[in-house]
C-alpha positions as CSV (number, residue, x, y, z in Angstrom):
1,M,140.9,106.6,169.8
2,S,142.1,103.2,170.8
3,D,145.2,102.1,169.0
4,A,144.3,98.3,169.5
5,C,140.7,98.8,168.1
6,L,140.2,97.6,164.4
7,F,137.2,100.1,164.0
8,C,139.4,103.0,165.4
9,E,142.1,102.1,162.8
10,I,139.3,102.3,160.0
11,V,138.2,105.7,161.3
12,A,141.9,106.8,161.2
13,K,142.2,105.5,157.8
14,R,145.1,103.1,158.6
15,V,143.0,100.2,157.8
16,P,141.2,100.4,154.4
17,A,137.4,100.1,154.1
18,T,134.8,101.2,151.6
19,I,133.2,104.2,153.2
20,L,129.3,104.2,152.5
21,R,128.8,107.4,154.5
22,E,130.8,109.7,156.8
23,D,129.8,112.7,158.9
24,D,131.3,114.5,161.9
25,H,130.2,111.8,164.4
26,T,129.7,108.5,162.5
27,L,131.3,106.2,159.6
28,A,129.6,103.6,157.8
29,F,131.1,100.7,155.9
30,P,130.1,97.2,154.6
31,D,130.5,94.2,157.0
32,I,133.2,91.8,156.0
33,A,131.0,88.8,156.9
34,P,127.5,89.8,155.7
35,V,124.4,87.8,156.7
36,A,122.1,89.7,154.4
37,P,122.3,91.1,150.8
38,F,122.9,94.4,152.4
39,H,124.8,94.4,155.5
40,A,126.7,97.5,156.7
41,L,128.1,98.7,160.0
42,V,127.6,102.2,161.4
43,I,130.1,103.1,164.1
44,P,130.8,106.3,166.1
45,K,134.1,107.9,165.3
46,R,135.0,108.2,168.9
47,H,135.8,104.9,170.6
48,L,132.9,103.7,172.8
49,A,133.0,99.9,173.7
50,A,129.2,99.6,173.8
51,W,125.8,101.3,174.1
52,R,126.4,101.6,177.9
53,D,129.1,104.1,177.1
54,V,127.0,106.6,174.9
55,D,126.7,109.7,177.1
56,D,125.5,112.1,174.5
57,A,122.1,112.1,173.0
58,Q,123.3,113.9,169.8
59,L,125.7,111.0,169.1
60,A,122.9,108.5,169.6
61,S,120.7,110.4,167.3
62,A,123.5,110.7,164.6
63,L,124.1,107.0,164.7
64,F,120.4,106.2,163.9
65,R,120.3,108.9,161.4
66,A,123.2,107.3,159.6
67,C,121.6,103.9,159.8
68,A,118.5,105.4,158.1
69,A,120.5,107.2,155.4
70,I,122.6,104.3,154.3
71,A,119.5,102.0,154.3
72,K,117.7,104.6,152.1
73,D,120.8,105.1,149.8
74,A,120.9,101.3,149.3
75,G,117.4,101.2,148.3
76,H,115.9,99.5,151.3
77,D,113.9,102.4,152.7
78,D,110.6,101.1,151.3
79,G,111.2,97.3,151.4
80,G,112.4,97.4,155.0
81,Y,115.6,96.9,157.0
82,R,116.7,96.0,160.4
83,I,119.1,97.8,162.8
84,V,120.9,95.6,165.4
85,A,123.2,96.4,168.1
86,N,124.9,93.5,170.0
87,T,126.3,94.6,173.4
88,G,128.7,92.2,175.0
89,P,130.1,88.8,174.1
90,G,126.9,87.0,175.1
91,A,124.9,88.9,172.5
92,G,127.5,88.3,169.8
93,Q,129.5,91.6,170.0
94,S,133.0,90.5,168.6
95,V,134.5,94.0,168.2
96,R,134.6,96.1,171.3
97,H,133.7,99.3,169.6
98,L,130.1,100.3,169.4
99,H,128.5,99.4,166.0
100,L,125.1,99.1,164.5
101,H,124.4,96.5,161.8
102,V,122.2,97.6,159.1
103,L,120.6,94.7,157.3
104,G,118.4,94.7,154.3
105,G,117.5,92.9,151.1
106,R,115.7,89.8,152.6
107,R,113.0,88.9,154.9
108,F,113.8,88.8,158.6
109,A,112.3,86.5,161.2
110,W,110.8,87.6,164.5
111,P,111.8,87.0,167.2
112,P,115.4,87.4,166.1
113,G,118.4,85.2,167.2
């Protein structure tokens, strides 16, 4: 865990967050600056800066399973949802802890961004 990382502080329960889902490998909570009616973040409990640092297929699978589970729990399973992972500042990653955005509740354009 990185002491200077906001998301590590949330995992350690030193920074409060509304936990939507938690398992051995992941934690999910609402984004503080939502861009959709439903906007949650799914993070690994272990500090990884970006996708390039994922060295475990089980963790990658757990992250996507958590995304699907919270989308379903929020009622977006049938209507559709989007999963986004920004990697690096040029892509919009503002916290250097791997996180996936789960967005739902509105129509999304393609291509994104």
